[in-house]
N, C-alpha and C positions, 0 to 999 in steps of 0.2 A: 761286340759280340765275343762271348768267350765260347771254350770247348765243350762247356755242359750243353750250350744251346744247339750244338750240331747234335743228331740222333745217330744212334748207329747204321741205321739203314742208309742216311746221307753220307755217312763215313764209307760203305759198303760200295754207294753209286759212286762215289767221287774216286773210289780205287779202281774201279770198273772202267771209268773213262781214263784215267792214269794208264791204264794197262793197253787199253785201245788207242790212247793217243801215241804211247810208244811205238806201237807197229804200225799206224798210220805214217809216223814219220820216218819209218825205215823203208817204208812202201811208195812213199810220195815225196816229190820235192815241194818246198814252200810255195804258195801264191804268191804272185808278182804285182798286183794290184788288188785295191779295194773292190772292184767291180768280179775279179776273179774268186775272191773270197766269200764275197756276198753269192755269187752263184753258187759256188760249193755248198753252203750253209742252206741254199734253198732247196739245191736238189734233195739232201737229206731231210728236210724239214717234208718236203713233198712225198719222200717214202714213208716217214713216219704217220702222216696223213693216212697213206694207204694204210697200213696196218692198223691205225686206228678205225678206219671203215669197216674195216673186217672183223674188228673186235678182237684180234689176235696178240694177246698182253705179251707175251713173250717177245714176240717180233717189235711190238712195239717199242719194249724196254731196251732191245737192242738198236733201234732206229733213235730214239732219244739218246742214247748213249753215242750215236755217230752225229748226232745235231751238236751234242756238248764238245766234241772233239773236234769238229770243224770250227765250232766258234772259238774254242781254245787256242786252237791251230793258228788261226786267224790272227788273234791276239797276238802270240808267241811271234809270228811273222813280221806283225808290225813292230813290236819292241826291236826284235833284231834287226830291223831296218830291211828287211826283203822285200818288202812292199813298197811298191812307190805310187802315189796317187796320179796313174795316169789317166789324161783324159780323152 
């Protein structure tokens, strides 16, 4: 994939997610297990679903950003070694 295949709107969405990720990292510690990471993502997905059912576009956009933030956060926590595969 080259840069031309990524639309300006997608770039704007990614930029918004990066801002939110920075804020989230400052406010919350890393997750410590895959299960905890999944639970955080699931909570954000449920909040997104609420906004989708209510047909609230702006709020759904914000919740979709939070889903992305929590997923990227989990990826970073895995790469940093913060996540332990606890059973």
